[in-house]
DOTI-847185 format. One record per atom (N, C-alpha, C): y, x, z. Coordinates in steps of 0.2 Angstrom, whole numbers, plus 5000, padded with zeros to 4 digits. Layout:
! DOTI-847185
YXZ...
***
This chain:
! DOTI-847185
485246554975484746614977484646654971484546634965484346674960484946714958485546684958486146724957486246784962486046774968486146824974485646884972485046864970484546914968484746954962485046924957485346954952485847004954486346984958486847024960486647084964486147074969485847134972485447184968485147154963484747194958485247244954485847214952486347244948486647294953486847284959487147324964486647384965486047374966485547434967485547474961485547444955485547484949486147524948486747494950487347534949487347594954487047584960487047634965486647684963486047674959485647724957485947764952486347734947486747764942487247814945487547784950488147824953487847864959487447914958487147954963487548014965488148014961488648074963488948054970488948104974489248094980489948114981490348064984491148074984491348084991491648134993491748155000492548165001492848135006493548145007493648215012494248245011494348305015495148295017495248295023495948295026496148355030496648385029496948435033496448505032496048505027495648565026495948625024496448615020496848675017497548675019497748725023498448725025498948725020499548685021500048685016499848665009499348615009499148595002499048515003498548484999498448414998497848395002497848335004497148305006496848284999496148284999495848284992495148254993494848234987494148214987493748264983493148264984492648304980492048264978491948264972491348224969490848274967490248274969489648314967489148274963488848304958488348274954487748254957487348214955486648194958486248264958485948274964485548324965485848394966486548394967486848454968486748484975486648554975486548594981486948664979487148694985487448754984487048804980486348794980485948844977485748824970486048764968485948744961486348784956486248774949486648804944487348794945487848844944488548834945488748784940489248744943489448684939490148694937490348654932491048654930491448614935492148634935492548594940493148564936493148494937493648454934494148434939494848454938495348434943495748374940495748324944496148264942496748254946497348254942497948244945498248174944498348134949498548064948499248054946499447994945500147974944500447944950501147934950501547914955501247854959500947804956500747744959500147754964499847814964499347834969499547874974500147894974500447944979500447904986500447944991500447924998499947955003499747925008499347955013498647925014498547875010497947835010497447865004497047905006496647935001496247884996496147834999495747784995496147764988496747764988497147754983496947794977496747854978496547904972495947874968495647824971495047794968495247734964495847714963496047654960495947664952496047724949495847734942495747804942495447824936495347894935494647914936494447974936493747994936493347974942493647964948493347944954493147874953493647834950493447764949492947754944492947794939492447794933491747804936491747854941491047874944490847824948491247794953491047754958490947684956491347654951491347584949491047574943491047624938490847604931490347654928489947694933489347724930489547794927490047824927490147884924489747944927489347974923488848024926489048094922489348134926489548204923489248254928488948304925488648364928489148414930489648394934490148434936490448414943490848454946491148444952491848414951492048364954492748334952493148344959493748374958494248384963494848344962494948294967495448244966495948244972496448284972496948284977497448224977497748214983498248154983498948184985499348174980500048194981500448144986500748164991501048124996501648084993501948114987502548084984503048124982502948174978503448224975503048254969503448304966503148334960502548374962502048374958501448414959501648494960501348524965501548594966500948634963500948674958500448714955500048764960500448794965500248834970499748794975499948734976499548694981498948674978498948654971498348634968497848694967498148754966497748814965497448834972497748814978497448834984496848784985496848724983496248684983495748704979495848734973495348754968495048814971495448864975495148924978494648894984494848844987494448824993493848794990493848754985493248724982492748784979493048834976492648894974492248924980492548924986492248954991491748914994491748844994491248804997490748774992490848774986490448744981490248804975489748794972489548834967489848824960490448854959490848834953490748884947490648864941490748904935491448924934491648974936492348994935492649004928492149004924492449004917492548934914492348884918492448814916492848774921493448784922493848754927494348714922494348644923494748604919495248564923495848534919496248494923496448434918496548374921496748324917497148274922497748254919498148204923498548164919498848114922499148054919499848044922500348034918501048014921501348074925501448064932501648114936501048174936500448154935499948194935499948234928500248204923500248234916500748294917501348284921501748334922501448394926501048364931500648414935500148454931499848424926499348464922499748514918500248494915500648544911500848604915501148584921501448644926500848684928500348654930499748694933499448734928499248704922498948744917499448804914500048784914500548834911500648894916500548884923500648934928500048974928499448944927498848984927498448984921498749004915498348994909497749034908497649094913497049134912496549104917496649054920496149024925495848954923496248924918496048854916495748864909495148834908494748834902495048784897495248724899495548674894495948624899496448594896496848544899496948484895497048424898497248364895497748334899498348324895498948294899499148224895499148174899499248104897499948074899500348054894500948024895501348054901501448124900501848154905502348204902502448254905502948304902502848374906503448404907503348474911504048494914503948534919504548564922504548634922504148674918504148744918504748774915504948834917505448874914505248904907504548924907504248954902503648924900503548894894502948854892502548904887502648964886502249004882501549014884501449014891500749024893500348964891500548904889500148854887499848864881500148914877499848924870499148964871499048984877498349024878497848974879497948914880497448864883497348814877496648794876496548734873496848674876497348644874497748594877497748524873497648474875497748404872498248364875498748354872499348314875499248244871499248184875499248124872499848074875500148034871500747994873500747934869500847874872501047814868501747814866501847784860502547784857502947724860502547674863502847624867502947624874502847694877502847704884503647694886503747644891504347634894504447674901503947694903503947724910504147804909503747834905503947904903503947904895504547914893504647914885504247964882503947954876503648004872503948064871504648064872505048124871504948174876504648154882504448204887503948254885503448224882502848264879503148304873503548274869503748304863504148374865504548364870504948424873504448484875503848464878503348514879503148554873502948504868502648534862503148574858503848554858504348594855504448664858504348664865504448724868503848774867503248744866502648784864502748814857502948774853503048794846503548854846504148844850504648894850504348964852503848964856503549024859503149064853502949024848502549064843501949014841501349054840500749014838500448964843500548904842500248854846499648824843499148864840498548844837498048804841498148814848497648784853497848714855498448694852498748624854498448574850498248514853498148454849498748404852499148374848499648334850499548264847499348214851499248154848499648094851500048064846500448004847500047944846500047894851499647834850500147784848500247764842500747714840500647644844501147624847501147554850500847554857500647614859500247614866500747614871500647574876501147584882500847634887501247634893501047684898500347674901500247614903499547604906498947614902499047604895498547604891498147664891498447724892498147784892497647804898497647754903497247764908496447754906496447724900495747714898495347774896495747824895495547894892495047924898495147904904494747934909494047904909493947844906493347814905492947824899493247874895492847884888492447944889491747944887491348004888491648064884491948054878492148104874492748144878493048114883493548154886493248214890492748204893492448254897492048304892491748274887491348314882491848364879492448344877492948384874493148444879493248424886493448474890492848524891492248504891491648544892491548584886491848574880491748614874492048674875492448694880492848754880492648794887492748854886492548904891493048964891493248994896493649054896493249114893492549104892492249154889492149154882492449094879492449084872492849144868492549174863492949224860493549184856494149214857494749184854494949114858494549094862494749024866495048974861494648964855494848914850494748844853495148804850495148734852494648694848494248644851493748604847494148544845494248534838494548474835494048424832493448424834492948384832492948314835493348304841493448244844494048204842494048144842494648094841494648044846495348034848495447984853496047954850496047884848496547844845496547774847496947734845496947664847496347624846495947644841495347614840494847634845494847704847494447724852494547694859495247684860495347654867495247574867495047544861494847474861494147464862493747514863493047504864492847484871492247454872492047434878491847484883492247524885492147584889491747574895491747524899491347514904490647514903490447474898489747464896489547534893489947574890489747634887489547684893489947684898489847724904489147704907489047644908488447624911487747644907487847644901487247664896487247734894487747774896487847844893487347884897487147944894486747994898487248034902486948084906487348124910487748174905488448174906488848214902488848284905488648334901488548404904488748454899488848514901488948574897488348594893488448604887487848634883487948704883487548744887487648814887487348854882486948814877486648844872487148844866487748804866488148804861488548864860488648884854489048944853489848924853490248974853490948964854491148924848491648884848491848834843492148884837492148854831492348884825493148894826493448944822494148954822494548894821495048884824495448814823495848824817496048774815496548774809497248774812497748774808498448784811498648724816499248734819499448694824499548624821499248574825499248504824499848474828500448474825500948444829501048374829500648334825500648264826499948234824499648194827499048164825499048084825499348064820499547994820498947944817498947884820498447834817498847774816498547734811498847664809498547604813498047614817497747564820498247524825498247454825498647424829498347414836498747424841498447414848498247344849497647334852497347274854497547264862497347194864497547184871497147224876497447254881497147294885496847264891496147264891495747224896495547264902495747334902495547374908496047364913495847324918496347314924496647374927496247424928496447484932497047514929497247504922497747534919498447504922498447444925499047404927499347444932498947484936499247514942499747564940499747594934500147644932500747624929500847564928501447544924502147564927502147564934502747574937502847654938502447694936502547764937503247784934503547834937504147864935504047934933504447964928504348034927504548074933504148134933504248174938505048204938505348214944505948244944506048304941506548324938506648384934506748444939506148464943506148514947505948574944506248634944506048694941505448724945504848724941504348764945504348834944504148874949504148944949503648964944503749014940503349044935503449114934503049154936503149224936502849264930502549224925502249244919502749284915502549344912503049374908502649394901503049394896502749404889503149454885502849494881503149544877502949534869503449534865503249524858503049594855502449594852502249654849502649684843502749744843503149774838502749824834502949854828502649894824502549964828501849984828501750044832501450034839501449974841501249964848500549964849500249994854499549994856499549964863498949944865498849914872499049964877498850034876499050084881499850094881500150084876500850094875501250034879500949974878501249914881501149914889500449944890500349944897500749994901500850054898501350104901502050074902502250044897502950014897503049964902502549924904502649874909502249884915502049944916501849974923501149934925500749924920500049894921499549934918498949904917498349934914498149904908497749934903497449904898496949854900496549864905496149814908496449754910497049764913497349704916497649664910497849694905498149664899497549624895496949654895496449624892496249554895496249564902496049504906496549444906497149464906497749414905497749374898497549414893497549384886496849374883496349384887495649364885495549404879495649464878495549504872495149564874494849604869494549664870494949724870494849784872495249844872495349864865494949854860495049874853495249814849495549764852495849704848496449724844496449694838497049704833497649674836498149714836498849684839499249664832499449604832499849574827500549574828500949604824501649614825501949544825502349534830502749464831502349424836501749434837501349394842501549414849501549364854501749374861501149394864501149434869500649454873500849454880500449424885500649414892500549484895501049504899501049574902501049564910501149504912501149484919501049414921
***
């Protein structure tokens, strides 16, 4: 009897902690995905605008049963392990193919119409097949995404230059047998070939296998890092003050979530300091310990996304001597205002010779 009372007490405590509401939506958006929406405790349409976190799952969660999407990731962390974030989470379900950036954006637009979203703080995070989806989605809409985190994935874009506009953290285990670390390296190489990739953080986790990275969804600093960025930040600099390594992944993340405060945006924080040069590798010497997070096992059989070329209409122009925004706008049949919006710059911004500027 005593054990029963203890269990009931713990269940009630967990229910109190997990006051975030999770709601399924099926067939709400034509030619898109079914999806979940999680809202924070006390949310109402009249409350302060909230950040939006888009979660793209891996192949093992594909299908028509929406409950599969809660097997690991942000929804599982919220519902089962006490994650408390002052944000709205959008978690679509892919029926079984590559993630389509246009379909994901259709869901984002629907969410913006039905919930009070801070449009300067839309984030995307995904693993494996969802890591591919994160890269493709962020690279297709770099002017709409405040920050992105791609775990053990890759990319299928024809043009990766747009990713250099976004604070982007790519993480991959060197012992990944489902999606080799080379898939992420190819994305990094393509970004570097485009020019200045100063907003990229590239972390290789020595000895980490595929499923190991699922633990990242349960780390408070994952969401703190995302929330440290906004489209309104001058220069859209990346915050490098956070670290995720093998030691980080060995912590007792379940207990941390149960004890943690609500993870929220600090709107009083100024824009992050200018970042240093491109961090092409973030290596650690810590040895991986035994992975006790059972939810990571569901991801072991994920396969890399098929090499389907995603449609990307972004166009870039390399600045030459004597160029001005007005001159570039006339040449590409657009306006200075449009160029400023696409590149998050001011009309009087200094144009550096050799730098790429987005013109479409």
